[in-house]
C-alpha beads as a LAMMPS data file, in Angstrom:
LAMMPS data file: protein, C-alpha beads

426 atoms
425 bonds

1 atom types
1 bond types

-500.0 500.0 xlo xhi
-500.0 500.0 ylo yhi
-500.0 500.0 zlo zhi

Masses

1 110.0

Atoms # bond

1 1 1 -123.168 -207.486 -326.993
2 1 1 -124.203 -211.447 -328.629
3 1 1 -126.496 -211.558 -331.835
4 1 1 -129.013 -213.406 -328.746
5 1 1 -129.089 -210.470 -327.171
6 1 1 -129.728 -208.596 -331.053
7 1 1 -133.129 -211.027 -330.845
8 1 1 -134.341 -210.562 -327.879
9 1 1 -134.401 -206.290 -328.482
10 1 1 -135.772 -206.980 -331.864
11 1 1 -137.864 -210.031 -330.889
12 1 1 -141.491 -210.824 -331.240
13 1 1 -142.931 -208.402 -329.548
14 1 1 -142.424 -208.510 -325.755
15 1 1 -142.217 -205.211 -324.354
16 1 1 -138.643 -203.757 -323.141
17 1 1 -138.434 -202.441 -319.575
18 1 1 -139.973 -198.726 -320.454
19 1 1 -142.557 -200.702 -321.510
20 1 1 -142.578 -200.070 -325.429
21 1 1 -144.884 -202.046 -327.448
22 1 1 -142.883 -204.206 -330.081
23 1 1 -145.093 -206.321 -331.545
24 1 1 -144.772 -205.620 -335.333
25 1 1 -148.191 -204.923 -335.671
26 1 1 -149.333 -201.607 -335.116
27 1 1 -147.520 -198.748 -337.127
28 1 1 -146.466 -197.538 -333.263
29 1 1 -144.960 -201.071 -332.601
30 1 1 -143.433 -201.511 -335.930
31 1 1 -141.422 -198.295 -335.016
32 1 1 -140.452 -198.930 -331.968
33 1 1 -139.697 -202.358 -333.090
34 1 1 -137.347 -201.025 -335.781
35 1 1 -136.102 -197.880 -334.123
36 1 1 -134.969 -200.998 -331.180
37 1 1 -133.519 -203.467 -333.954
38 1 1 -131.453 -200.210 -334.812
39 1 1 -129.938 -199.753 -331.684
40 1 1 -129.418 -203.320 -330.881
41 1 1 -127.270 -204.249 -334.817
42 1 1 -125.720 -200.516 -334.307
43 1 1 -124.086 -201.673 -330.621
44 1 1 -122.625 -204.391 -331.577
45 1 1 -121.545 -203.422 -334.992
46 1 1 -119.296 -201.141 -332.578
47 1 1 -118.803 -204.009 -330.676
48 1 1 -117.060 -205.788 -333.233
49 1 1 -115.141 -202.982 -334.676
50 1 1 -113.915 -202.241 -331.360
51 1 1 -112.475 -206.217 -330.720
52 1 1 -115.229 -206.743 -328.241
53 1 1 -117.214 -210.302 -328.628
54 1 1 -114.863 -212.554 -330.974
55 1 1 -114.420 -215.959 -328.764
56 1 1 -110.857 -215.954 -327.203
57 1 1 -110.893 -219.694 -330.103
58 1 1 -110.839 -217.524 -332.779
59 1 1 -108.168 -214.669 -331.821
60 1 1 -105.460 -216.522 -333.339
61 1 1 -106.955 -216.798 -336.580
62 1 1 -107.923 -213.104 -338.246
63 1 1 -109.715 -214.757 -341.311
64 1 1 -111.398 -217.261 -339.114
65 1 1 -112.413 -214.221 -336.534
66 1 1 -113.610 -211.940 -339.389
67 1 1 -115.911 -214.945 -341.225
68 1 1 -117.022 -215.424 -337.734
69 1 1 -118.108 -211.817 -337.226
70 1 1 -118.857 -211.352 -340.754
71 1 1 -121.552 -213.869 -339.820
72 1 1 -123.270 -212.720 -336.694
73 1 1 -123.835 -209.460 -338.505
74 1 1 -125.655 -211.003 -341.205
75 1 1 -127.864 -213.098 -338.851
76 1 1 -128.549 -209.539 -336.972
77 1 1 -129.083 -208.102 -339.788
78 1 1 -131.818 -210.431 -341.269
79 1 1 -133.512 -209.516 -338.121
80 1 1 -133.049 -205.650 -338.628
81 1 1 -134.306 -205.744 -342.445
82 1 1 -137.180 -208.114 -340.736
83 1 1 -138.404 -204.744 -338.770
84 1 1 -137.973 -202.595 -340.566
85 1 1 -140.351 -204.338 -343.879
86 1 1 -142.638 -204.803 -340.758
87 1 1 -142.221 -201.149 -340.470
88 1 1 -142.785 -200.268 -343.899
89 1 1 -145.872 -202.317 -343.963
90 1 1 -147.709 -200.656 -341.121
91 1 1 -146.390 -196.570 -342.820
92 1 1 -148.152 -197.286 -345.353
93 1 1 -151.532 -198.746 -343.786
94 1 1 -150.924 -195.804 -341.823
95 1 1 -150.723 -193.277 -344.545
96 1 1 -153.579 -193.423 -345.902
97 1 1 -155.329 -191.762 -343.583
98 1 1 -153.013 -188.975 -343.299
99 1 1 -153.811 -188.760 -346.682
100 1 1 -157.527 -188.457 -346.313
101 1 1 -156.948 -186.246 -344.040
102 1 1 -154.798 -183.817 -346.339
103 1 1 -157.388 -184.082 -348.965
104 1 1 -160.249 -182.881 -346.984
105 1 1 -158.314 -179.853 -344.882
106 1 1 -157.342 -179.265 -348.762
107 1 1 -161.734 -179.119 -349.254
108 1 1 -161.674 -176.760 -345.791
109 1 1 -159.248 -174.303 -346.556
110 1 1 -161.068 -173.758 -349.961
111 1 1 -164.173 -173.015 -348.268
112 1 1 -162.225 -171.119 -345.684
113 1 1 -160.601 -168.870 -348.879
114 1 1 -163.716 -168.577 -350.924
115 1 1 -165.208 -167.456 -347.988
116 1 1 -162.720 -164.928 -346.928
117 1 1 -162.190 -163.412 -350.178
118 1 1 -166.363 -163.122 -350.921
119 1 1 -166.468 -160.840 -348.355
120 1 1 -166.756 -157.370 -350.031
121 1 1 -167.636 -158.661 -353.310
122 1 1 -169.926 -161.334 -352.666
123 1 1 -170.740 -164.930 -353.534
124 1 1 -170.371 -165.994 -357.205
125 1 1 -171.225 -168.823 -359.376
126 1 1 -167.164 -169.495 -359.684
127 1 1 -167.099 -169.821 -356.510
128 1 1 -170.100 -172.599 -355.772
129 1 1 -168.254 -174.260 -359.083
130 1 1 -164.777 -174.623 -357.350
131 1 1 -166.411 -175.910 -354.348
132 1 1 -168.708 -178.279 -355.979
133 1 1 -165.904 -179.503 -358.397
134 1 1 -163.388 -179.995 -354.897
135 1 1 -166.817 -182.448 -353.766
136 1 1 -166.684 -184.248 -356.264
137 1 1 -162.831 -185.284 -356.574
138 1 1 -162.811 -185.712 -352.969
139 1 1 -165.106 -188.693 -352.232
140 1 1 -163.339 -190.236 -355.415
141 1 1 -160.268 -189.599 -353.983
142 1 1 -161.554 -190.967 -350.765
143 1 1 -162.774 -194.261 -352.206
144 1 1 -159.393 -194.916 -353.928
145 1 1 -157.650 -194.413 -350.799
146 1 1 -159.597 -196.559 -349.109
147 1 1 -159.551 -199.693 -351.717
148 1 1 -155.828 -198.669 -352.051
149 1 1 -154.956 -199.008 -347.851
150 1 1 -152.470 -201.187 -347.711
151 1 1 -150.081 -199.840 -350.366
152 1 1 -150.557 -196.450 -349.403
153 1 1 -154.104 -195.348 -350.077
154 1 1 -154.445 -192.417 -352.284
155 1 1 -150.247 -192.191 -352.818
156 1 1 -150.475 -196.070 -354.340
157 1 1 -150.361 -194.702 -357.758
158 1 1 -147.465 -192.964 -357.224
159 1 1 -145.221 -195.723 -355.966
160 1 1 -143.134 -197.595 -358.192
161 1 1 -142.417 -201.105 -358.262
162 1 1 -138.729 -200.125 -356.012
163 1 1 -141.636 -198.698 -353.388
164 1 1 -140.039 -195.527 -354.231
165 1 1 -142.352 -192.105 -354.865
166 1 1 -142.489 -191.555 -358.639
167 1 1 -140.913 -188.233 -359.411
168 1 1 -142.710 -188.629 -363.023
169 1 1 -145.770 -189.877 -361.618
170 1 1 -146.316 -187.337 -359.054
171 1 1 -145.554 -184.424 -361.334
172 1 1 -148.053 -186.334 -364.023
173 1 1 -150.928 -186.585 -361.515
174 1 1 -150.162 -182.867 -360.532
175 1 1 -151.280 -181.930 -364.079
176 1 1 -154.160 -184.382 -363.933
177 1 1 -155.246 -182.692 -360.865
178 1 1 -155.358 -179.870 -362.023
179 1 1 -157.195 -180.397 -365.312
180 1 1 -160.032 -182.635 -363.881
181 1 1 -160.861 -180.037 -361.157
182 1 1 -161.109 -177.045 -364.228
183 1 1 -163.431 -179.312 -366.215
184 1 1 -165.227 -179.865 -363.258
185 1 1 -165.547 -176.442 -362.418
186 1 1 -166.727 -175.871 -366.495
187 1 1 -168.886 -178.453 -366.224
188 1 1 -170.664 -177.830 -362.884
189 1 1 -171.363 -173.970 -364.758
190 1 1 -172.517 -174.833 -367.610
191 1 1 -175.505 -176.899 -365.990
192 1 1 -176.721 -173.959 -363.679
193 1 1 -176.261 -171.231 -366.987
194 1 1 -178.041 -170.056 -369.541
195 1 1 -178.290 -170.523 -373.331
196 1 1 -175.514 -167.263 -373.180
197 1 1 -173.295 -168.337 -370.660
198 1 1 -173.589 -171.759 -372.304
199 1 1 -171.847 -170.759 -375.464
200 1 1 -169.025 -168.349 -373.540
201 1 1 -168.421 -171.389 -371.476
202 1 1 -167.952 -173.678 -374.411
203 1 1 -166.125 -171.058 -375.834
204 1 1 -163.531 -171.188 -372.905
205 1 1 -162.922 -174.699 -373.631
206 1 1 -162.012 -174.204 -376.815
207 1 1 -158.475 -175.789 -378.416
208 1 1 -157.064 -172.283 -379.129
209 1 1 -157.761 -171.332 -375.134
210 1 1 -156.213 -174.689 -373.800
211 1 1 -154.066 -176.188 -376.115
212 1 1 -151.070 -175.241 -373.331
213 1 1 -152.759 -177.022 -370.557
214 1 1 -153.196 -179.651 -372.775
215 1 1 -149.915 -179.784 -373.854
216 1 1 -148.630 -179.509 -370.420
217 1 1 -150.885 -182.303 -369.491
218 1 1 -149.409 -184.433 -372.397
219 1 1 -145.710 -183.717 -371.731
220 1 1 -146.640 -184.934 -367.933
221 1 1 -147.900 -188.307 -368.987
222 1 1 -145.737 -189.316 -371.237
223 1 1 -142.861 -188.674 -369.686
224 1 1 -144.289 -191.100 -366.332
225 1 1 -144.943 -193.855 -369.356
226 1 1 -140.871 -193.113 -371.377
227 1 1 -139.610 -192.867 -367.739
228 1 1 -141.510 -195.411 -366.615
229 1 1 -139.969 -197.595 -369.562
230 1 1 -136.265 -196.309 -369.771
231 1 1 -136.162 -197.881 -366.264
232 1 1 -137.503 -201.126 -366.778
233 1 1 -135.912 -201.812 -370.396
234 1 1 -132.521 -201.086 -368.314
235 1 1 -132.938 -202.868 -365.560
236 1 1 -133.766 -206.176 -367.678
237 1 1 -131.052 -205.236 -369.644
238 1 1 -128.333 -205.269 -367.006
239 1 1 -127.353 -201.717 -367.245
240 1 1 -129.412 -200.084 -364.512
241 1 1 -128.905 -201.179 -360.568
242 1 1 -132.549 -200.935 -358.816
243 1 1 -132.532 -202.334 -355.177
244 1 1 -136.475 -201.596 -353.692
245 1 1 -136.687 -199.197 -351.021
246 1 1 -137.727 -199.559 -347.514
247 1 1 -140.961 -197.784 -347.686
248 1 1 -141.705 -194.907 -349.604
249 1 1 -139.966 -190.619 -348.785
250 1 1 -140.849 -187.807 -349.424
251 1 1 -137.714 -187.009 -349.889
252 1 1 -137.655 -189.629 -353.477
253 1 1 -139.032 -186.647 -355.857
254 1 1 -136.088 -184.630 -354.934
255 1 1 -133.084 -187.378 -354.299
256 1 1 -131.576 -190.597 -356.694
257 1 1 -131.994 -194.386 -355.322
258 1 1 -129.083 -193.273 -352.615
259 1 1 -131.234 -190.605 -351.024
260 1 1 -128.679 -187.795 -352.614
261 1 1 -130.067 -184.634 -354.442
262 1 1 -130.316 -185.477 -357.578
263 1 1 -130.368 -182.390 -360.235
264 1 1 -132.640 -183.693 -363.383
265 1 1 -135.463 -184.799 -360.307
266 1 1 -135.626 -181.586 -358.262
267 1 1 -135.443 -178.800 -362.006
268 1 1 -138.649 -181.270 -363.476
269 1 1 -140.454 -180.945 -360.280
270 1 1 -139.738 -177.405 -359.744
271 1 1 -140.664 -176.140 -363.329
272 1 1 -143.727 -178.007 -363.056
273 1 1 -144.788 -177.077 -359.820
274 1 1 -143.864 -173.461 -360.746
275 1 1 -146.361 -174.105 -363.597
276 1 1 -148.960 -176.119 -362.241
277 1 1 -149.054 -173.021 -359.384
278 1 1 -149.830 -170.514 -362.562
279 1 1 -152.595 -173.051 -363.967
280 1 1 -154.883 -172.843 -360.574
281 1 1 -153.261 -168.776 -360.328
282 1 1 -155.132 -168.407 -364.332
283 1 1 -157.985 -171.015 -363.015
284 1 1 -158.984 -168.930 -359.780
285 1 1 -158.881 -165.984 -362.029
286 1 1 -161.357 -167.324 -364.714
287 1 1 -162.925 -169.946 -362.779
288 1 1 -165.066 -170.664 -366.646
289 1 1 -162.370 -171.939 -368.576
290 1 1 -159.371 -174.068 -368.503
291 1 1 -156.451 -172.018 -368.084
292 1 1 -154.030 -170.605 -371.058
293 1 1 -150.691 -171.891 -370.175
294 1 1 -148.474 -169.041 -372.595
295 1 1 -146.417 -171.666 -375.051
296 1 1 -143.410 -170.210 -373.691
297 1 1 -144.093 -171.466 -370.090
298 1 1 -145.156 -175.286 -371.999
299 1 1 -141.923 -174.762 -373.771
300 1 1 -139.622 -174.204 -370.590
301 1 1 -141.460 -177.330 -369.416
302 1 1 -140.810 -179.441 -372.490
303 1 1 -136.853 -178.797 -371.805
304 1 1 -137.221 -179.749 -367.991
305 1 1 -139.187 -183.168 -369.191
306 1 1 -135.875 -183.328 -371.819
307 1 1 -133.210 -182.779 -369.673
308 1 1 -135.224 -185.172 -366.923
309 1 1 -135.235 -188.261 -369.292
310 1 1 -131.901 -187.506 -370.235
311 1 1 -130.602 -188.018 -366.486
312 1 1 -132.451 -191.124 -366.159
313 1 1 -130.967 -192.345 -369.445
314 1 1 -127.431 -191.686 -368.268
315 1 1 -127.979 -192.545 -364.303
316 1 1 -126.075 -195.685 -363.135
317 1 1 -125.029 -198.669 -364.502
318 1 1 -123.236 -202.158 -364.685
319 1 1 -120.785 -202.890 -362.159
320 1 1 -117.285 -203.036 -363.340
321 1 1 -113.835 -204.976 -362.190
322 1 1 -111.014 -202.289 -363.519
323 1 1 -108.241 -204.615 -361.552
324 1 1 -107.536 -207.735 -359.350
325 1 1 -104.188 -207.360 -356.902
326 1 1 -103.820 -209.818 -353.512
327 1 1 -104.576 -208.199 -350.342
328 1 1 -100.848 -207.884 -349.176
329 1 1 -100.027 -207.049 -345.395
330 1 1 -97.676 -204.984 -343.854
331 1 1 -94.017 -206.679 -343.814
332 1 1 -95.413 -209.529 -346.554
333 1 1 -93.349 -210.687 -349.258
334 1 1 -94.684 -210.643 -352.384
335 1 1 -95.917 -213.421 -353.914
336 1 1 -98.447 -214.619 -356.547
337 1 1 -101.846 -215.163 -355.344
338 1 1 -102.690 -218.525 -354.086
339 1 1 -105.357 -220.179 -352.639
340 1 1 -105.841 -218.831 -348.949
341 1 1 -104.791 -215.471 -349.653
342 1 1 -106.711 -212.108 -349.826
343 1 1 -107.382 -210.301 -353.191
344 1 1 -108.929 -206.863 -353.476
345 1 1 -111.315 -206.282 -356.399
346 1 1 -111.117 -202.955 -357.380
347 1 1 -113.231 -201.437 -359.728
348 1 1 -117.098 -199.061 -359.542
349 1 1 -120.522 -199.704 -358.575
350 1 1 -120.523 -202.848 -356.471
351 1 1 -122.774 -201.358 -353.632
352 1 1 -125.271 -200.253 -356.060
353 1 1 -127.445 -197.230 -354.809
354 1 1 -129.867 -197.625 -352.068
355 1 1 -128.094 -201.007 -351.418
356 1 1 -125.929 -199.631 -348.404
357 1 1 -128.458 -201.547 -345.568
358 1 1 -126.315 -203.907 -343.653
359 1 1 -128.517 -206.579 -345.115
360 1 1 -128.226 -205.810 -348.832
361 1 1 -124.523 -205.098 -348.195
362 1 1 -124.426 -209.058 -346.887
363 1 1 -125.958 -209.767 -350.247
364 1 1 -122.743 -209.308 -352.097
365 1 1 -121.041 -212.688 -353.736
366 1 1 -117.831 -212.918 -355.622
367 1 1 -117.385 -215.664 -358.240
368 1 1 -114.000 -217.190 -358.300
369 1 1 -114.020 -219.761 -361.199
370 1 1 -116.678 -222.158 -360.255
371 1 1 -117.296 -221.016 -356.465
372 1 1 -118.778 -218.885 -355.083
373 1 1 -117.745 -216.446 -352.439
374 1 1 -119.958 -214.053 -349.733
375 1 1 -118.161 -210.769 -349.634
376 1 1 -117.400 -210.599 -345.043
377 1 1 -118.824 -207.924 -343.452
378 1 1 -115.942 -206.031 -341.757
379 1 1 -116.901 -203.947 -339.628
380 1 1 -115.387 -200.285 -338.367
381 1 1 -116.780 -197.071 -336.104
382 1 1 -119.786 -195.916 -338.163
383 1 1 -120.110 -198.320 -341.121
384 1 1 -117.952 -201.429 -342.314
385 1 1 -114.494 -201.210 -344.523
386 1 1 -116.175 -203.986 -346.986
387 1 1 -117.734 -204.002 -348.756
388 1 1 -117.706 -200.689 -350.326
389 1 1 -118.318 -199.157 -353.911
390 1 1 -115.206 -199.414 -354.852
391 1 1 -113.103 -202.377 -353.320
392 1 1 -114.225 -205.834 -352.434
393 1 1 -111.665 -207.918 -350.460
394 1 1 -112.639 -211.446 -350.191
395 1 1 -110.432 -214.835 -349.269
396 1 1 -109.342 -217.220 -351.855
397 1 1 -110.701 -220.793 -350.880
398 1 1 -108.864 -223.639 -351.492
399 1 1 -111.920 -225.418 -353.605
400 1 1 -110.708 -222.946 -356.292
401 1 1 -108.184 -225.492 -358.996
402 1 1 -104.962 -223.200 -359.598
403 1 1 -104.431 -221.850 -363.224
404 1 1 -106.167 -219.146 -364.967
405 1 1 -109.622 -218.731 -363.381
406 1 1 -112.264 -215.685 -363.816
407 1 1 -113.070 -213.242 -361.333
408 1 1 -116.915 -211.887 -361.248
409 1 1 -118.909 -209.953 -359.071
410 1 1 -123.073 -210.188 -358.162
411 1 1 -124.500 -207.189 -356.067
412 1 1 -127.133 -207.042 -354.273
413 1 1 -128.892 -205.958 -357.303
414 1 1 -128.060 -209.697 -358.588
415 1 1 -125.939 -207.372 -361.663
416 1 1 -123.091 -209.748 -362.417
417 1 1 -119.615 -208.003 -363.662
418 1 1 -117.589 -209.445 -366.533
419 1 1 -115.119 -211.619 -365.967
420 1 1 -111.655 -210.657 -365.344
421 1 1 -109.363 -214.091 -365.342
422 1 1 -106.505 -214.117 -362.409
423 1 1 -103.653 -216.553 -361.673
424 1 1 -104.441 -218.618 -359.011
425 1 1 -100.513 -220.733 -358.007
426 1 1 -100.614 -224.052 -355.814

Bonds

1 1 1 2
2 1 2 3
3 1 3 4
4 1 4 5
5 1 5 6
6 1 6 7
7 1 7 8
8 1 8 9
9 1 9 10
10 1 10 11
11 1 11 12
12 1 12 13
13 1 13 14
14 1 14 15
15 1 15 16
16 1 16 17
17 1 17 18
18 1 18 19
19 1 19 20
20 1 20 21
21 1 21 22
22 1 22 23
23 1 23 24
24 1 24 25
25 1 25 26
26 1 26 27
27 1 27 28
28 1 28 29
29 1 29 30
30 1 30 31
31 1 31 32
32 1 32 33
33 1 33 34
34 1 34 35
35 1 35 36
36 1 36 37
37 1 37 38
38 1 38 39
39 1 39 40
40 1 40 41
41 1 41 42
42 1 42 43
43 1 43 44
44 1 44 45
45 1 45 46
46 1 46 47
47 1 47 48
48 1 48 49
49 1 49 50
50 1 50 51
51 1 51 52
52 1 52 53
53 1 53 54
54 1 54 55
55 1 55 56
56 1 56 57
57 1 57 58
58 1 58 59
59 1 59 60
60 1 60 61
61 1 61 62
62 1 62 63
63 1 63 64
64 1 64 65
65 1 65 66
66 1 66 67
67 1 67 68
68 1 68 69
69 1 69 70
70 1 70 71
71 1 71 72
72 1 72 73
73 1 73 74
74 1 74 75
75 1 75 76
76 1 76 77
77 1 77 78
78 1 78 79
79 1 79 80
80 1 80 81
81 1 81 82
82 1 82 83
83 1 83 84
84 1 84 85
85 1 85 86
86 1 86 87
87 1 87 88
88 1 88 89
89 1 89 90
90 1 90 91
91 1 91 92
92 1 92 93
93 1 93 94
94 1 94 95
95 1 95 96
96 1 96 97
97 1 97 98
98 1 98 99
99 1 99 100
100 1 100 101
101 1 101 102
102 1 102 103
103 1 103 104
104 1 104 105
105 1 105 106
106 1 106 107
107 1 107 108
108 1 108 109
109 1 109 110
110 1 110 111
111 1 111 112
112 1 112 113
113 1 113 114
114 1 114 115
115 1 115 116
116 1 116 117
117 1 117 118
118 1 118 119
119 1 119 120
120 1 120 121
121 1 121 122
122 1 122 123
123 1 123 124
124 1 124 125
125 1 125 126
126 1 126 127
127 1 127 128
128 1 128 129
129 1 129 130
130 1 130 131
131 1 131 132
132 1 132 133
133 1 133 134
134 1 134 135
135 1 135 136
136 1 136 137
137 1 137 138
138 1 138 139
139 1 139 140
140 1 140 141
141 1 141 142
142 1 142 143
143 1 143 144
144 1 144 145
145 1 145 146
146 1 146 147
147 1 147 148
148 1 148 149
149 1 149 150
150 1 150 151
151 1 151 152
152 1 152 153
153 1 153 154
154 1 154 155
155 1 155 156
156 1 156 157
157 1 157 158
158 1 158 159
159 1 159 160
160 1 160 161
161 1 161 162
162 1 162 163
163 1 163 164
164 1 164 165
165 1 165 166
166 1 166 167
167 1 167 168
168 1 168 169
169 1 169 170
170 1 170 171
171 1 171 172
172 1 172 173
173 1 173 174
174 1 174 175
175 1 175 176
176 1 176 177
177 1 177 178
178 1 178 179
179 1 179 180
180 1 180 181
181 1 181 182
182 1 182 183
183 1 183 184
184 1 184 185
185 1 185 186
186 1 186 187
187 1 187 188
188 1 188 189
189 1 189 190
190 1 190 191
191 1 191 192
192 1 192 193
193 1 193 194
194 1 194 195
195 1 195 196
196 1 196 197
197 1 197 198
198 1 198 199
199 1 199 200
200 1 200 201
201 1 201 202
202 1 202 203
203 1 203 204
204 1 204 205
205 1 205 206
206 1 206 207
207 1 207 208
208 1 208 209
209 1 209 210
210 1 210 211
211 1 211 212
212 1 212 213
213 1 213 214
214 1 214 215
215 1 215 216
216 1 216 217
217 1 217 218
218 1 218 219
219 1 219 220
220 1 220 221
221 1 221 222
222 1 222 223
223 1 223 224
224 1 224 225
225 1 225 226
226 1 226 227
227 1 227 228
228 1 228 229
229 1 229 230
230 1 230 231
231 1 231 232
232 1 232 233
233 1 233 234
234 1 234 235
235 1 235 236
236 1 236 237
237 1 237 238
238 1 238 239
239 1 239 240
240 1 240 241
241 1 241 242
242 1 242 243
243 1 243 244
244 1 244 245
245 1 245 246
246 1 246 247
247 1 247 248
248 1 248 249
249 1 249 250
250 1 250 251
251 1 251 252
252 1 252 253
253 1 253 254
254 1 254 255
255 1 255 256
256 1 256 257
257 1 257 258
258 1 258 259
259 1 259 260
260 1 260 261
261 1 261 262
262 1 262 263
263 1 263 264
264 1 264 265
265 1 265 266
266 1 266 267
267 1 267 268
268 1 268 269
269 1 269 270
270 1 270 271
271 1 271 272
272 1 272 273
273 1 273 274
274 1 274 275
275 1 275 276
276 1 276 277
277 1 277 278
278 1 278 279
279 1 279 280
280 1 280 281
281 1 281 282
282 1 282 283
283 1 283 284
284 1 284 285
285 1 285 286
286 1 286 287
287 1 287 288
288 1 288 289
289 1 289 290
290 1 290 291
291 1 291 292
292 1 292 293
293 1 293 294
294 1 294 295
295 1 295 296
296 1 296 297
297 1 297 298
298 1 298 299
299 1 299 300
300 1 300 301
301 1 301 302
302 1 302 303
303 1 303 304
304 1 304 305
305 1 305 306
306 1 306 307
307 1 307 308
308 1 308 309
309 1 309 310
310 1 310 311
311 1 311 312
312 1 312 313
313 1 313 314
314 1 314 315
315 1 315 316
316 1 316 317
317 1 317 318
318 1 318 319
319 1 319 320
320 1 320 321
321 1 321 322
322 1 322 323
323 1 323 324
324 1 324 325
325 1 325 326
326 1 326 327
327 1 327 328
328 1 328 329
329 1 329 330
330 1 330 331
331 1 331 332
332 1 332 333
333 1 333 334
334 1 334 335
335 1 335 336
336 1 336 337
337 1 337 338
338 1 338 339
339 1 339 340
340 1 340 341
341 1 341 342
342 1 342 343
343 1 343 344
344 1 344 345
345 1 345 346
346 1 346 347
347 1 347 348
348 1 348 349
349 1 349 350
350 1 350 351
351 1 351 352
352 1 352 353
353 1 353 354
354 1 354 355
355 1 355 356
356 1 356 357
357 1 357 358
358 1 358 359
359 1 359 360
360 1 360 361
361 1 361 362
362 1 362 363
363 1 363 364
364 1 364 365
365 1 365 366
366 1 366 367
367 1 367 368
368 1 368 369
369 1 369 370
370 1 370 371
371 1 371 372
372 1 372 373
373 1 373 374
374 1 374 375
375 1 375 376
376 1 376 377
377 1 377 378
378 1 378 379
379 1 379 380
380 1 380 381
381 1 381 382
382 1 382 383
383 1 383 384
384 1 384 385
385 1 385 386
386 1 386 387
387 1 387 388
388 1 388 389
389 1 389 390
390 1 390 391
391 1 391 392
392 1 392 393
393 1 393 394
394 1 394 395
395 1 395 396
396 1 396 397
397 1 397 398
398 1 398 399
399 1 399 400
400 1 400 401
401 1 401 402
402 1 402 403
403 1 403 404
404 1 404 405
405 1 405 406
406 1 406 407
407 1 407 408
408 1 408 409
409 1 409 410
410 1 410 411
411 1 411 412
412 1 412 413
413 1 413 414
414 1 414 415
415 1 415 416
416 1 416 417
417 1 417 418
418 1 418 419
419 1 419 420
420 1 420 421
421 1 421 422
422 1 422 423
423 1 423 424
424 1 424 425
425 1 425 426
């Protein structure tokens, strides 16, 4: 399959043979177009990996054939990236409607639950306060979702600059929702209570009773601010490689940028999720006062927050070149590095987390002296043999001056390694 065929599959909205919409403007068309583009790219890569599709005029030169294949895959990867971007934009617009459905479904579930639990015990002022508080929060979330409908609706405040769901922001939002809901319930009951009832309700809002909940809210908000500042400082200093995601996913809350499960993130979400559940149970039992969280539970939240921040502070790092050797084929004689030879750069961090997509792999560059060499994409069945996180193979261009030169790797995140000196012979 050629790049022209891939372009027709990932084209500008013309339907396929099965009549599927690929316009890229509606959510369905964006999803269908992206799926077709992925299928086209995979087929193209597998053909090249099997040795098919290379022009006969390039077959005699392994280097020229490799470069031609890399260029063709890079062009096709750009089409794939465009379709992925279109799908991400359409997904953000569609998720706004889904978040509204979830919000109002939660209100309906609350009403149903209160109606069922009122059987036999009767309707209480606490149930009325809970329903009124929910009806006050839901319209506010609806308006916020509508104003940010192009950024994910109600999820917009939880999406970071890297287009991933932020674990720290989600936890802080959970605690803020619990506190606001509890305060609104207390306000409704204060408005309807008599003088003696008001005194009792105000006692339930005193600091000795609500201190644990406020401490948990403070910890959640403080961790969200500190985590954001920590990531920003490390990215600007080049100590952390950040690559934007195509779109937010629920797994972002429990995983790292590469999609692998992350212990610091998972334990932080689980501990705070359990604590929020405990707070909601306390609120349901005593609707007239803020939940009285035990300080032992607050200590557990603090320990979880410290673990989460420590994990963020120690994760990632700069790419590093450990060694550079001449790439030797079987049967070749030992020789120094000369222009036209392939060199193998060994190290770590060459492919940042989340940069495994073909278009981002193609952005990896090696600087040899003053010459910038794009790292060629070398396809194999199911993926790429080059570039990888620990090894890059590039040719030494003829424009490189003989003598001692420095080799540097520039990753898809824009981070450059320290120079590694090599000797290039004439």
